[in-house]
BAMARSE-601125 format. One record per residue (C-alpha): residue number from 0; residue in three letters; chain; y, z, x. Coordinates in steps of 0.5 Angstrom, whole numbers, plus 500, padded with zeros to 3 digits. Each point is the difference from the previous one (the first is absolute). Example, Ala and Ser with C-alpha at 12.3 -4.5 7.8 and 13.67 -1.06 7.14 Angstrom:
{k = 0, r = ALA, c = A, c2 = 491, c3 = 516, c1 = 525}
{k = 1, r = SER, c = A, c2 = 507, c3 = 498, c1 = 502}
This chain:
{k = 0, r = MET, c = A, c2 = 233, c3 = 380, c1 = 328}
{k = 1, r = ASP, c = A, c2 = 506, c3 = 499, c1 = 503}
{k = 2, r = THR, c = A, c2 = 505, c3 = 506, c1 = 499}
{k = 3, r = GLY, c = A, c2 = 506, c3 = 495, c1 = 501}
{k = 4, r = GLY, c = A, c2 = 507, c3 = 502, c1 = 503}
{k = 5, r = GLY, c = A, c2 = 497, c3 = 502, c1 = 507}
{k = 6, r = SER, c = A, c2 = 498, c3 = 506, c1 = 497}
{k = 7, r = ASN, c = A, c2 = 496, c3 = 505, c1 = 504}
{k = 8, r = PHE, c = A, c2 = 498, c3 = 504, c1 = 494}
{k = 9, r = GLY, c = A, c2 = 493, c3 = 503, c1 = 502}
{k = 10, r = LYS, c = A, c2 = 500, c3 = 499, c1 = 507}
{k = 11, r = ALA, c = A, c2 = 501, c3 = 505, c1 = 505}
{k = 12, r = THR, c = A, c2 = 506, c3 = 499, c1 = 505}
{k = 13, r = LYS, c = A, c2 = 501, c3 = 504, c1 = 506}
{k = 14, r = THR, c = A, c2 = 507, c3 = 501, c1 = 503}
{k = 15, r = PHE, c = A, c2 = 502, c3 = 502, c1 = 507}
{k = 16, r = GLU, c = A, c2 = 508, c3 = 502, c1 = 500}
{k = 17, r = VAL, c = A, c2 = 503, c3 = 500, c1 = 507}
{k = 18, r = TYR, c = A, c2 = 504, c3 = 506, c1 = 501}
{k = 19, r = ASP, c = A, c2 = 503, c3 = 503, c1 = 506}
{k = 20, r = VAL, c = A, c2 = 496, c3 = 506, c1 = 503}
{k = 21, r = GLU, c = A, c2 = 507, c3 = 504, c1 = 499}
{k = 22, r = ASP, c = A, c2 = 500, c3 = 498, c1 = 493}
{k = 23, r = ASN, c = A, c2 = 493, c3 = 502, c1 = 498}
{k = 24, r = PRO, c = A, c2 = 500, c3 = 500, c1 = 492}
{k = 25, r = LEU, c = A, c2 = 496, c3 = 507, c1 = 500}
{k = 26, r = LYS, c = A, c2 = 504, c3 = 505, c1 = 501}
{k = 27, r = VAL, c = A, c2 = 498, c3 = 507, c1 = 502}
{k = 28, r = TYR, c = A, c2 = 503, c3 = 507, c1 = 497}
{k = 29, r = LYS, c = A, c2 = 500, c3 = 507, c1 = 501}
{k = 30, r = THR, c = A, c2 = 496, c3 = 505, c1 = 495}
{k = 31, r = GLN, c = A, c2 = 502, c3 = 506, c1 = 497}
{k = 32, r = ILE, c = A, c2 = 495, c3 = 505, c1 = 497}
{k = 33, r = VAL, c = A, c2 = 502, c3 = 503, c1 = 492}
{k = 34, r = ASN, c = A, c2 = 495, c3 = 504, c1 = 497}
{k = 35, r = GLY, c = A, c2 = 494, c3 = 499, c1 = 505}
{k = 36, r = LYS, c = A, c2 = 501, c3 = 492, c1 = 499}
{k = 37, r = TYR, c = A, c2 = 503, c3 = 495, c1 = 504}
{k = 38, r = LYS, c = A, c2 = 507, c3 = 496, c1 = 498}
{k = 39, r = THR, c = A, c2 = 503, c3 = 495, c1 = 504}
{k = 40, r = THR, c = A, c2 = 507, c3 = 501, c1 = 502}
{k = 41, r = THR, c = A, c2 = 506, c3 = 495, c1 = 501}
{k = 42, r = GLU, c = A, c2 = 500, c3 = 501, c1 = 508}
{k = 43, r = GLU, c = A, c2 = 497, c3 = 494, c1 = 503}
{k = 44, r = ILE, c = A, c2 = 497, c3 = 501, c1 = 507}
{k = 45, r = CYS, c = A, c2 = 497, c3 = 495, c1 = 505}
{k = 46, r = ASP, c = A, c2 = 506, c3 = 495, c1 = 499}
{k = 47, r = GLU, c = A, c2 = 503, c3 = 501, c1 = 507}
{k = 48, r = ASP, c = A, c2 = 498, c3 = 497, c1 = 507}
{k = 49, r = ILE, c = A, c2 = 493, c3 = 500, c1 = 502}
{k = 50, r = ASP, c = A, c2 = 498, c3 = 503, c1 = 494}
{k = 51, r = LYS, c = A, c2 = 502, c3 = 494, c1 = 496}
{k = 52, r = MET, c = A, c2 = 494, c3 = 496, c1 = 503}
{k = 53, r = VAL, c = A, c2 = 495, c3 = 506, c1 = 501}
{k = 54, r = CYS, c = A, c2 = 502, c3 = 506, c1 = 496}
{k = 55, r = ARG, c = A, c2 = 498, c3 = 507, c1 = 503}
{k = 56, r = VAL, c = A, c2 = 497, c3 = 505, c1 = 496}
{k = 57, r = MET, c = A, c2 = 498, c3 = 507, c1 = 501}
{k = 58, r = ASN, c = A, c2 = 493, c3 = 502, c1 = 499}
{k = 59, r = ASN, c = A, c2 = 499, c3 = 503, c1 = 493}
{k = 60, r = GLU, c = A, c2 = 507, c3 = 497, c1 = 498}
{k = 61, r = VAL, c = A, c2 = 500, c3 = 497, c1 = 493}
{k = 62, r = VAL, c = A, c2 = 505, c3 = 494, c1 = 499}
{k = 63, r = ALA, c = A, c2 = 501, c3 = 496, c1 = 494}
{k = 64, r = ILE, c = A, c2 = 500, c3 = 492, c1 = 501}
{k = 65, r = SER, c = A, c2 = 503, c3 = 496, c1 = 495}
{k = 66, r = THR, c = A, c2 = 501, c3 = 492, c1 = 499}
{k = 67, r = LYS, c = A, c2 = 507, c3 = 501, c1 = 497}
{k = 68, r = GLU, c = A, c2 = 506, c3 = 504, c1 = 502}
{k = 69, r = ILE, c = A, c2 = 500, c3 = 507, c1 = 497}
{k = 70, r = THR, c = A, c2 = 507, c3 = 502, c1 = 498}
{k = 71, r = GLU, c = A, c2 = 503, c3 = 506, c1 = 496}
{k = 72, r = GLU, c = A, c2 = 500, c3 = 496, c1 = 494}
{k = 73, r = ASN, c = A, c2 = 492, c3 = 498, c1 = 500}
{k = 74, r = VAL, c = A, c2 = 497, c3 = 506, c1 = 504}
{k = 75, r = ASP, c = A, c2 = 497, c3 = 503, c1 = 494}
{k = 76, r = ASP, c = A, c2 = 498, c3 = 494, c1 = 496}
{k = 77, r = PRO, c = A, c2 = 493, c3 = 500, c1 = 500}
{k = 78, r = GLU, c = A, c2 = 499, c3 = 492, c1 = 499}
{k = 79, r = LEU, c = A, c2 = 504, c3 = 499, c1 = 506}
{k = 80, r = GLY, c = A, c2 = 499, c3 = 493, c1 = 503}
{k = 81, r = GLU, c = A, c2 = 496, c3 = 497, c1 = 493}
{k = 82, r = SER, c = A, c2 = 505, c3 = 495, c1 = 499}
{k = 83, r = ILE, c = A, c2 = 500, c3 = 498, c1 = 507}
{k = 84, r = VAL, c = A, c2 = 492, c3 = 499, c1 = 501}
{k = 85, r = GLY, c = A, c2 = 495, c3 = 499, c1 = 495}
{k = 86, r = GLN, c = A, c2 = 495, c3 = 504, c1 = 503}
{k = 87, r = VAL, c = A, c2 = 499, c3 = 503, c1 = 507}
{k = 88, r = SER, c = A, c2 = 494, c3 = 503, c1 = 504}
{k = 89, r = TRP, c = A, c2 = 500, c3 = 504, c1 = 506}
{k = 90, r = SER, c = A, c2 = 496, c3 = 501, c1 = 506}
{k = 91, r = VAL, c = A, c2 = 500, c3 = 504, c1 = 506}
{k = 92, r = ASN, c = A, c2 = 496, c3 = 498, c1 = 506}
{k = 93, r = GLY, c = A, c2 = 497, c3 = 494, c1 = 496}
{k = 94, r = GLU, c = A, c2 = 497, c3 = 505, c1 = 495}
{k = 95, r = ALA, c = A, c2 = 503, c3 = 501, c1 = 493}
{k = 96, r = TYR, c = A, c2 = 504, c3 = 505, c1 = 499}
{k = 97, r = SER, c = A, c2 = 504, c3 = 503, c1 = 493}
{k = 98, r = CYS, c = A, c2 = 503, c3 = 507, c1 = 498}
{k = 99, r = ASP, c = A, c2 = 499, c3 = 503, c1 = 494}
{k = 100, r = GLU, c = A, c2 = 505, c3 = 505, c1 = 496}
{k = 101, r = LEU, c = A, c2 = 496, c3 = 506, c1 = 503}
{k = 102, r = VAL, c = A, c2 = 504, c3 = 498, c1 = 506}
{k = 103, r = SER, c = A, c2 = 507, c3 = 498, c1 = 497}
{k = 104, r = GLU, c = A, c2 = 501, c3 = 500, c1 = 492}
{k = 105, r = GLN, c = A, c2 = 507, c3 = 496, c1 = 502}
{k = 106, r = ASP, c = A, c2 = 497, c3 = 494, c1 = 505}
{k = 107, r = CYS, c = A, c2 = 492, c3 = 499, c1 = 498}
{k = 108, r = ARG, c = A, c2 = 496, c3 = 499, c1 = 494}
{k = 109, r = ASP, c = A, c2 = 493, c3 = 501, c1 = 498}
{k = 110, r = ASP, c = A, c2 = 499, c3 = 494, c1 = 497}
{k = 111, r = ARG, c = A, c2 = 503, c3 = 495, c1 = 504}
{k = 112, r = ASN, c = A, c2 = 504, c3 = 499, c1 = 507}
{k = 113, r = THR, c = A, c2 = 507, c3 = 499, c1 = 500}
{k = 114, r = SER, c = A, c2 = 505, c3 = 497, c1 = 505}
{k = 115, r = ARG, c = A, c2 = 501, c3 = 507, c1 = 504}
{k = 116, r = VAL, c = A, c2 = 494, c3 = 504, c1 = 503}
{k = 117, r = LEU, c = A, c2 = 500, c3 = 507, c1 = 504}
{k = 118, r = ILE, c = A, c2 = 496, c3 = 500, c1 = 506}
{k = 119, r = PRO, c = A, c2 = 498, c3 = 506, c1 = 505}
{k = 120, r = PHE, c = A, c2 = 499, c3 = 498, c1 = 507}
{k = 121, r = LYS, c = A, c2 = 495, c3 = 503, c1 = 503}
{k = 122, r = GLY, c = A, c2 = 497, c3 = 498, c1 = 507}
{k = 123, r = ARG, c = A, c2 = 501, c3 = 501, c1 = 508}
{k = 124, r = ASP, c = A, c2 = 506, c3 = 499, c1 = 504}
{k = 125, r = GLY, c = A, c2 = 501, c3 = 492, c1 = 501}
{k = 126, r = ASP, c = A, c2 = 495, c3 = 498, c1 = 494}
{k = 127, r = PHE, c = A, c2 = 503, c3 = 494, c1 = 496}
{k = 128, r = VAL, c = A, c2 = 500, c3 = 500, c1 = 493}
{k = 129, r = SER, c = A, c2 = 501, c3 = 493, c1 = 496}
{k = 130, r = VAL, c = A, c2 = 502, c3 = 501, c1 = 493}
{k = 131, r = VAL, c = A, c2 = 500, c3 = 493, c1 = 496}
{k = 132, r = ALA, c = A, c2 = 503, c3 = 499, c1 = 493}
{k = 133, r = ASN, c = A, c2 = 496, c3 = 494, c1 = 496}
{k = 134, r = MET, c = A, c2 = 505, c3 = 498, c1 = 495}
{k = 135, r = SER, c = A, c2 = 499, c3 = 495, c1 = 494}
{k = 136, r = ASN, c = A, c2 = 505, c3 = 497, c1 = 495}
{k = 137, r = MET, c = A, c2 = 497, c3 = 497, c1 = 494}
{k = 138, r = SER, c = A, c2 = 503, c3 = 495, c1 = 495}
{k = 139, r = GLN, c = A, c2 = 497, c3 = 495, c1 = 496}
{k = 140, r = ASN, c = A, c2 = 502, c3 = 495, c1 = 505}
{k = 141, r = THR, c = A, c2 = 499, c3 = 504, c1 = 506}
{k = 142, r = ASN, c = A, c2 = 495, c3 = 504, c1 = 504}
{k = 143, r = GLN, c = A, c2 = 503, c3 = 502, c1 = 506}
{k = 144, r = LYS, c = A, c2 = 498, c3 = 505, c1 = 505}
{k = 145, r = GLN, c = A, c2 = 503, c3 = 503, c1 = 506}
{k = 146, r = GLU, c = A, c2 = 498, c3 = 504, c1 = 506}
{k = 147, r = VAL, c = A, c2 = 505, c3 = 505, c1 = 503}
{k = 148, r = MET, c = A, c2 = 498, c3 = 505, c1 = 506}
{k = 149, r = ARG, c = A, c2 = 503, c3 = 506, c1 = 504}
{k = 150, r = MET, c = A, c2 = 497, c3 = 503, c1 = 506}
{k = 151, r = PHE, c = A, c2 = 501, c3 = 507, c1 = 501}
{k = 152, r = ARG, c = A, c2 = 498, c3 = 504, c1 = 507}
{k = 153, r = VAL, c = A, c2 = 498, c3 = 508, c1 = 499}
{k = 154, r = THR, c = A, c2 = 504, c3 = 503, c1 = 506}
{k = 155, r = LYS, c = A, c2 = 500, c3 = 507, c1 = 502}
{k = 156, r = PRO, c = A, c2 = 507, c3 = 503, c1 = 501}
{k = 157, r = SER, c = A, c2 = 503, c3 = 501, c1 = 507}
{k = 158, r = VAL, c = A, c2 = 506, c3 = 503, c1 = 502}
{k = 159, r = VAL, c = A, c2 = 505, c3 = 498, c1 = 506}
{k = 160, r = ILE, c = A, c2 = 505, c3 = 504, c1 = 504}
{k = 161, r = THR, c = A, c2 = 506, c3 = 496, c1 = 500}
{k = 162, r = PRO, c = A, c2 = 507, c3 = 501, c1 = 503}
{k = 163, r = GLN, c = A, c2 = 506, c3 = 500, c1 = 496}
{k = 164, r = ASN, c = A, c2 = 505, c3 = 500, c1 = 505}
{k = 165, r = ASP, c = A, c2 = 502, c3 = 496, c1 = 507}
{k = 166, r = ASP, c = A, c2 = 499, c3 = 506, c1 = 504}
{k = 167, r = ILE, c = A, c2 = 492, c3 = 499, c1 = 501}
{k = 168, r = LYS, c = A, c2 = 498, c3 = 494, c1 = 503}
{k = 169, r = ARG, c = A, c2 = 493, c3 = 497, c1 = 500}
{k = 170, r = LYS, c = A, c2 = 497, c3 = 500, c1 = 507}
{k = 171, r = VAL, c = A, c2 = 499, c3 = 493, c1 = 503}
{k = 172, r = LEU, c = A, c2 = 494, c3 = 499, c1 = 503}
{k = 173, r = GLY, c = A, c2 = 501, c3 = 493, c1 = 503}
{k = 174, r = THR, c = A, c2 = 501, c3 = 493, c1 = 498}
{k = 175, r = TYR, c = A, c2 = 496, c3 = 494, c1 = 498}
{k = 176, r = THR, c = A, c2 = 501, c3 = 493, c1 = 500}
{k = 177, r = THR, c = A, c2 = 498, c3 = 495, c1 = 495}
{k = 178, r = LEU, c = A, c2 = 496, c3 = 493, c1 = 502}
{k = 179, r = ARG, c = A, c2 = 507, c3 = 497, c1 = 498}
{k = 180, r = GLY, c = A, c2 = 503, c3 = 505, c1 = 506}
{k = 181, r = LYS, c = A, c2 = 504, c3 = 504, c1 = 495}
{k = 182, r = LYS, c = A, c2 = 500, c3 = 508, c1 = 502}
{k = 183, r = TYR, c = A, c2 = 500, c3 = 505, c1 = 496}
{k = 184, r = THR, c = A, c2 = 500, c3 = 508, c1 = 501}
{k = 185, r = ASP, c = A, c2 = 494, c3 = 504, c1 = 499}
{k = 186, r = GLU, c = A, c2 = 502, c3 = 507, c1 = 496}
{k = 187, r = SER, c = A, c2 = 495, c3 = 505, c1 = 499}
{k = 188, r = GLU, c = A, c2 = 499, c3 = 502, c1 = 493}
{k = 189, r = THR, c = A, c2 = 499, c3 = 508, c1 = 502}
{k = 190, r = ASN, c = A, c2 = 504, c3 = 501, c1 = 506}
{k = 191, r = PHE, c = A, c2 = 507, c3 = 501, c1 = 499}
{k = 192, r = GLU, c = A, c2 = 506, c3 = 503, c1 = 505}
{k = 193, r = ILE, c = A, c2 = 506, c3 = 503, c1 = 499}
{k = 194, r = ALA, c = A, c2 = 506, c3 = 502, c1 = 504}
{k = 195, r = GLU, c = A, c2 = 501, c3 = 508, c1 = 502}
{k = 196, r = ASN, c = A, c2 = 504, c3 = 504, c1 = 495}
{k = 197, r = SER, c = A, c2 = 499, c3 = 495, c1 = 494}
{k = 198, r = THR, c = A, c2 = 497, c3 = 501, c1 = 494}
{k = 199, r = ALA, c = A, c2 = 495, c3 = 496, c1 = 497}
{k = 200, r = THR, c = A, c2 = 499, c3 = 498, c1 = 492}
{k = 201, r = LEU, c = A, c2 = 493, c3 = 499, c1 = 498}
{k = 202, r = SER, c = A, c2 = 497, c3 = 498, c1 = 493}
{k = 203, r = ALA, c = A, c2 = 493, c3 = 499, c1 = 498}
{k = 204, r = VAL, c = A, c2 = 500, c3 = 493, c1 = 496}
{k = 205, r = LEU, c = A, c2 = 494, c3 = 499, c1 = 496}
{k = 206, r = TYR, c = A, c2 = 496, c3 = 494, c1 = 499}
{k = 207, r = PRO, c = A, c2 = 499, c3 = 497, c1 = 495}
{k = 208, r = GLU, c = A, c2 = 507, c3 = 500, c1 = 499}
{k = 209, r = PHE, c = A, c2 = 500, c3 = 503, c1 = 493}
{k = 210, r = LEU, c = A, c2 = 497, c3 = 506, c1 = 502}
{k = 211, r = ASN, c = A, c2 = 507, c3 = 502, c1 = 503}
{k = 212, r = SER, c = A, c2 = 503, c3 = 501, c1 = 492}
{k = 213, r = ASP, c = A, c2 = 501, c3 = 507, c1 = 498}
{k = 214, r = GLU, c = A, c2 = 495, c3 = 499, c1 = 494}
{k = 215, r = TYR, c = A, c2 = 494, c3 = 501, c1 = 505}
{k = 216, r = ASN, c = A, c2 = 498, c3 = 507, c1 = 502}
{k = 217, r = ILE, c = A, c2 = 501, c3 = 499, c1 = 508}
{k = 218, r = SER, c = A, c2 = 500, c3 = 506, c1 = 504}
{k = 219, r = TYR, c = A, c2 = 502, c3 = 500, c1 = 508}
{k = 220, r = GLU, c = A, c2 = 498, c3 = 505, c1 = 506}
{k = 221, r = TRP, c = A, c2 = 504, c3 = 498, c1 = 506}
{k = 222, r = TYR, c = A, c2 = 497, c3 = 503, c1 = 507}
{k = 223, r = ILE, c = A, c2 = 504, c3 = 500, c1 = 507}
{k = 224, r = ASN, c = A, c2 = 495, c3 = 502, c1 = 506}
{k = 225, r = GLY, c = A, c2 = 495, c3 = 503, c1 = 495}
{k = 226, r = THR, c = A, c2 = 505, c3 = 504, c1 = 496}
{k = 227, r = LEU, c = A, c2 = 502, c3 = 499, c1 = 493}
{k = 228, r = TYR, c = A, c2 = 507, c3 = 498, c1 = 500}
{k = 229, r = ASP, c = A, c2 = 502, c3 = 498, c1 = 493}
{k = 230, r = THR, c = A, c2 = 498, c3 = 497, c1 = 493}
{k = 231, r = GLN, c = A, c2 = 505, c3 = 495, c1 = 498}
{k = 232, r = LYS, c = A, c2 = 499, c3 = 493, c1 = 500}
{k = 233, r = THR, c = A, c2 = 506, c3 = 499, c1 = 505}
{k = 234, r = ILE, c = A, c2 = 501, c3 = 505, c1 = 506}
{k = 235, r = GLN, c = A, c2 = 505, c3 = 500, c1 = 505}
{k = 236, r = TYR, c = A, c2 = 498, c3 = 503, c1 = 507}
{k = 237, r = ALA, c = A, c2 = 504, c3 = 501, c1 = 507}
{k = 238, r = PRO, c = A, c2 = 494, c3 = 500, c1 = 505}
{k = 239, r = SER, c = A, c2 = 501, c3 = 504, c1 = 507}
{k = 240, r = ALA, c = A, c2 = 494, c3 = 497, c1 = 503}
{k = 241, r = ASP, c = A, c2 = 495, c3 = 495, c1 = 499}
{k = 242, r = SER, c = A, c2 = 497, c3 = 501, c1 = 493}
{k = 243, r = HIS, c = A, c2 = 493, c3 = 498, c1 = 496}
{k = 244, r = ILE, c = A, c2 = 502, c3 = 499, c1 = 493}
{k = 245, r = SER, c = A, c2 = 496, c3 = 499, c1 = 494}
{k = 246, r = VAL, c = A, c2 = 500, c3 = 500, c1 = 492}
{k = 247, r = LYS, c = A, c2 = 495, c3 = 501, c1 = 495}
{k = 248, r = ALA, c = A, c2 = 501, c3 = 497, c1 = 493}
{k = 249, r = ILE, c = A, c2 = 496, c3 = 503, c1 = 494}
{k = 250, r = PHE, c = A, c2 = 499, c3 = 495, c1 = 494}
{k = 251, r = SER, c = A, c2 = 498, c3 = 504, c1 = 494}
{k = 252, r = GLN, c = A, c2 = 499, c3 = 498, c1 = 493}
{k = 253, r = ASP, c = A, c2 = 502, c3 = 505, c1 = 494}
{k = 254, r = ASN, c = A, c2 = 494, c3 = 503, c1 = 496}
{k = 255, r = GLU, c = A, c2 = 502, c3 = 495, c1 = 494}
{k = 256, r = THR, c = A, c2 = 499, c3 = 494, c1 = 504}
{k = 257, r = ARG, c = A, c2 = 493, c3 = 503, c1 = 503}
{k = 258, r = ARG, c = A, c2 = 498, c3 = 502, c1 = 493}
{k = 259, r = ALA, c = A, c2 = 501, c3 = 493, c1 = 497}
{k = 260, r = LEU, c = A, c2 = 496, c3 = 497, c1 = 506}
{k = 261, r = ARG, c = A, c2 = 494, c3 = 504, c1 = 499}
{k = 262, r = ASP, c = A, c2 = 500, c3 = 500, c1 = 492}
{k = 263, r = VAL, c = A, c2 = 502, c3 = 492, c1 = 500}
{k = 264, r = PHE, c = A, c2 = 497, c3 = 497, c1 = 506}
{k = 265, r = GLY, c = A, c2 = 495, c3 = 505, c1 = 502}
{k = 266, r = LEU, c = A, c2 = 502, c3 = 502, c1 = 507}
{k = 267, r = LEU, c = A, c2 = 498, c3 = 507, c1 = 503}
{k = 268, r = GLU, c = A, c2 = 505, c3 = 505, c1 = 501}
{k = 269, r = SER, c = A, c2 = 498, c3 = 500, c1 = 507}
{k = 270, r = GLN, c = A, c2 = 502, c3 = 492, c1 = 500}
{k = 271, r = THR, c = A, c2 = 508, c3 = 502, c1 = 498}
{k = 272, r = ILE, c = A, c2 = 501, c3 = 506, c1 = 505}
{k = 273, r = PRO, c = A, c2 = 506, c3 = 500, c1 = 504}
{k = 274, r = GLU, c = A, c2 = 501, c3 = 495, c1 = 506}
{k = 275, r = SER, c = A, c2 = 503, c3 = 501, c1 = 507}
{k = 276, r = PHE, c = A, c2 = 502, c3 = 495, c1 = 505}
{k = 277, r = THR, c = A, c2 = 504, c3 = 501, c1 = 507}
{k = 278, r = GLN, c = A, c2 = 504, c3 = 497, c1 = 505}
{k = 279, r = THR, c = A, c2 = 502, c3 = 502, c1 = 507}
{k = 280, r = ILE, c = A, c2 = 505, c3 = 498, c1 = 505}
{k = 281, r = GLN, c = A, c2 = 502, c3 = 502, c1 = 507}
{k = 282, r = LEU, c = A, c2 = 508, c3 = 501, c1 = 501}
{k = 283, r = ASP, c = A, c2 = 502, c3 = 500, c1 = 507}
{k = 284, r = VAL, c = A, c2 = 507, c3 = 503, c1 = 502}
{k = 285, r = ILE, c = A, c2 = 504, c3 = 495, c1 = 505}
{k = 286, r = LYS, c = A, c2 = 504, c3 = 505, c1 = 505}
{k = 287, r = ASP, c = A, c2 = 507, c3 = 497, c1 = 501}
{k = 288, r = TYR, c = A, c2 = 501, c3 = 499, c1 = 507}
{k = 289, r = THR, c = A, c2 = 507, c3 = 497, c1 = 499}
{k = 290, r = LYS, c = A, c2 = 503, c3 = 507, c1 = 499}
{k = 291, r = GLU, c = A, c2 = 498, c3 = 502, c1 = 507}
{k = 292, r = GLU, c = A, c2 = 502, c3 = 494, c1 = 503}
{k = 293, r = SER, c = A, c2 = 507, c3 = 500, c1 = 497}
{k = 294, r = GLU, c = A, c2 = 501, c3 = 508, c1 = 503}
{k = 295, r = ALA, c = A, c2 = 498, c3 = 498, c1 = 507}
{k = 296, r = ASP, c = A, c2 = 504, c3 = 494, c1 = 500}
{k = 297, r = VAL, c = A, c2 = 506, c3 = 504, c1 = 498}
{k = 298, r = ILE, c = A, c2 = 499, c3 = 505, c1 = 506}
{k = 299, r = ALA, c = A, c2 = 499, c3 = 494, c1 = 504}
{k = 300, r = THR, c = A, c2 = 507, c3 = 497, c1 = 498}
{k = 301, r = VAL, c = A, c2 = 504, c3 = 506, c1 = 501}
{k = 302, r = SER, c = A, c2 = 497, c3 = 501, c1 = 507}
{k = 303, r = HIS, c = A, c2 = 502, c3 = 493, c1 = 501}
{k = 304, r = ASN, c = A, c2 = 507, c3 = 499, c1 = 497}
{k = 305, r = ALA, c = A, c2 = 502, c3 = 507, c1 = 503}
{k = 306, r = PRO, c = A, c2 = 506, c3 = 500, c1 = 505}
{k = 307, r = ILE, c = A, c2 = 499, c3 = 501, c1 = 507}
{k = 308, r = TYR, c = A, c2 = 504, c3 = 507, c1 = 500}
{k = 309, r = ILE, c = A, c2 = 496, c3 = 503, c1 = 495}
{k = 310, r = ILE, c = A, c2 = 493, c3 = 498, c1 = 503}
{k = 311, r = PHE, c = A, c2 = 504, c3 = 504, c1 = 507}
{k = 312, r = LEU, c = A, c2 = 502, c3 = 506, c1 = 496}
{k = 313, r = LEU, c = A, c2 = 493, c3 = 501, c1 = 497}
{k = 314, r = LYS, c = A, c2 = 497, c3 = 499, c1 = 507}
{k = 315, r = MET, c = A, c2 = 505, c3 = 505, c1 = 503}
{k = 316, r = THR, c = A, c2 = 498, c3 = 505, c1 = 494}
{k = 317, r = LEU, c = A, c2 = 493, c3 = 499, c1 = 502}
{k = 318, r = ALA, c = A, c2 = 501, c3 = 502, c1 = 507}
{k = 319, r = ILE, c = A, c2 = 504, c3 = 506, c1 = 499}
{k = 320, r = ALA, c = A, c2 = 495, c3 = 503, c1 = 495}
{k = 321, r = VAL, c = A, c2 = 495, c3 = 499, c1 = 506}
{k = 322, r = MET, c = A, c2 = 504, c3 = 503, c1 = 505}
{k = 323, r = LEU, c = A, c2 = 501, c3 = 506, c1 = 496}
{k = 324, r = LEU, c = A, c2 = 493, c3 = 501, c1 = 498}
{k = 325, r = ILE, c = A, c2 = 497, c3 = 500, c1 = 507}
{k = 326, r = PRO, c = A, c2 = 504, c3 = 505, c1 = 502}
{k = 327, r = SER, c = A, c2 = 498, c3 = 504, c1 = 494}
{k = 328, r = LEU, c = A, c2 = 493, c3 = 499, c1 = 501}
{k = 329, r = ILE, c = A, c2 = 500, c3 = 502, c1 = 507}
{k = 330, r = LEU, c = A, c2 = 504, c3 = 507, c1 = 499}
{k = 331, r = GLY, c = A, c2 = 496, c3 = 502, c1 = 494}
{k = 332, r = THR, c = A, c2 = 494, c3 = 499, c1 = 505}
{k = 333, r = GLU, c = A, c2 = 503, c3 = 504, c1 = 505}
{k = 334, r = PHE, c = A, c2 = 502, c3 = 506, c1 = 495}
{k = 335, r = SER, c = A, c2 = 493, c3 = 500, c1 = 498}
{k = 336, r = LYS, c = A, c2 = 497, c3 = 501, c1 = 507}
{k = 337, r = GLU, c = A, c2 = 505, c3 = 506, c1 = 501}
{k = 338, r = ASN, c = A, c2 = 498, c3 = 503, c1 = 494}
{k = 339, r = MET, c = A, c2 = 492, c3 = 500, c1 = 502}
{k = 340, r = LYS, c = A, c2 = 502, c3 = 504, c1 = 506}
């Protein structure tokens, strides 16, 4: 039977929308815990730099993924996205995935999938996780399907000691030349130099970058030559000699988050204990030899430019002093001999 009019009713067609990787239609948002359950926030993550291509997440981090931009107006809308896509199903690493109202009463449904899903990322450092949204938009004339994927990478947090002023420089290890003949300077990542009598300002920068936000419970311990020096994120230090500097960053989850991970996703308490990460650098003090050279130059200049008669007077004064000193020594010796008799 001819349906006429070019209708494809009853025929499944699959479309592949071409988009720039930086404009992935799957958006990622932070979550928060309310009364023991998760709720999507309006703060988007993984929307800058390399995270646009591969979103870096931490082990045990719970994020929300949506097929529609979340705003203040629709963040509490339980039907978010239903007008955008007729139906959606989710898969994680090729396995079907869904969340229910035990995870989030706002974002998830017991009887169907929505265009938003909350996923706990669990894995080892470097593990890749693919999240796919299979969307369909059904009407009397169409049955189109669209598949959109977003890549994630489980990333262990790290800390990097970063100079914040120009007094401290990276130690130059040498130079290297490319095949095209262009030369580059090879600078050390962990060895630094600073001029004597200078002060270094150092900051502990965390990766992924969002950990630097004040909302995360991060504490710091700075050690200089093995001795605790400070507990701030940024320090100032004026070295008097070569120094061994290290920082330890400690990431802790609050008890409410740990309870939610246990009760909602079944994580053991031992899996959510505080985690620490460190970095160590060597800071060498470069002595300022130009000061000593300048003082020697002043003396040499005065001696060279002094008038001849001043030099003559200095020589005469020295000669008279010697002539007076020698008789005194002789007389003193004779006097001592007489007393001994």
